[in-house]
C-alpha positions in Angstrom: 76.6 229.8 72.3 74.9 229.9 75.6 71.6 231.7 75.7 71.2 233.6 79.1 67.9 235.1 78.7 66.0 232.5 76.7 62.8 231.3 78.5 61.8 227.6 78.4 58.7 225.8 79.0 57.5 222.6 80.9 58.1 219.9 78.2 60.8 221.5 76.0 63.6 219.3 75.3 66.9 221.2 75.4 70.6 220.9 74.9 72.5 221.5 78.2 76.1 221.9 79.1 76.2 219.7 82.1 79.2 220.2 84.4 80.8 216.9 85.8 80.4 216.4 89.6 84.1 216.8 90.1 84.1 220.1 88.0 86.7 218.7 85.6 84.8 219.3 82.5 81.4 219.3 81.0 79.4 217.5 78.3 76.6 218.6 76.0 73.5 216.4 76.6 69.7 216.4 75.8 67.6 217.1 78.9 63.7 217.7 79.5 62.5 220.9 81.2 60.1 219.8 84.2 60.0 223.0 86.1 56.9 225.2 85.7 56.3 228.7 84.4 55.6 230.0 88.0 59.0 228.5 89.0 60.9 230.1 86.1 59.1 233.6 86.9 60.9 233.7 90.2 64.1 232.0 89.7 67.3 232.1 87.4 67.4 228.2 87.4 65.4 225.5 85.5 64.8 222.1 86.7 65.6 219.3 84.2 65.3 215.7 83.6 68.2 213.8 81.9 67.5 212.2 78.4 69.3 209.1 77.4 69.5 206.8 74.3 70.0 203.9 76.6 66.5 202.4 75.8 67.2 199.2 77.8 67.5 201.3 80.8 64.4 200.8 83.2 64.6 202.3 86.7 62.1 203.9 89.0 61.3 207.4 87.3 62.5 206.4 83.7 60.0 207.0 80.7 60.6 205.4 77.5 59.6 208.2 74.9 57.1 206.9 72.1 57.4 210.1 70.1 61.0 210.9 70.4 61.5 211.9 66.8 58.6 214.5 67.1 60.7 215.9 69.8 63.5 216.3 67.6 65.7 213.7 69.6 68.2 211.9 67.1 67.4 208.2 68.2 65.0 206.5 70.6 65.4 207.9 74.1 64.5 207.5 77.7 63.7 210.4 80.0 65.5 209.5 83.4 64.2 210.1 87.0 67.7 212.0 87.4 66.7 215.5 87.9 69.0 218.3 88.1 68.6 222.2 88.6 71.0 224.3 86.4 71.3 227.9 85.8 69.3 229.1 82.5 72.7 230.0 81.2 73.8 226.2 81.1 70.8 225.7 78.6 72.6 226.0 75.0 69.6 225.7 72.7 66.2 224.1 72.5 65.7 221.0 70.4 61.9 220.4 70.4 58.9 219.6 72.6 57.6 216.4 74.1 54.2 215.3 72.7 51.5 215.7 75.3 51.0 211.7 75.5 54.7 211.3 76.3 55.0 214.5 78.8 51.9 212.6 80.6 53.8 209.6 80.9 57.0 211.4 82.1 54.8 213.3 84.6 53.2 209.9 86.0 56.7 208.3 86.3 58.3 211.2 88.3 55.3 211.4 90.5 55.5 207.9 91.4 59.4 208.1 91.8 59.1 211.0 94.0 55.9 209.8 95.9 54.1 213.0 94.9 
């Protein structure tokens, strides 16, 4: 069931109902909350980075997680440089939270990929 009033924090790993670009359906996928508390305070959306179990992937902005099990991910994973803004209501549930070490690595990768 979708949670419309739940709040999420930077670094939370969540399950999201991602709608396909052609609007022909959707799929439940893990994602990482990368938006801040101040962003959430003024908006009904959340900014997410995709999470994949394709650990052989190595593209700009991607970060292989060291502590994936601690974040309650079922298998070794990569946080991708693919960012998406979705309504909070698209977030199905929280899984866990990235370790501080993994979150720093993700932030560094995104800063580099986005030239921030």
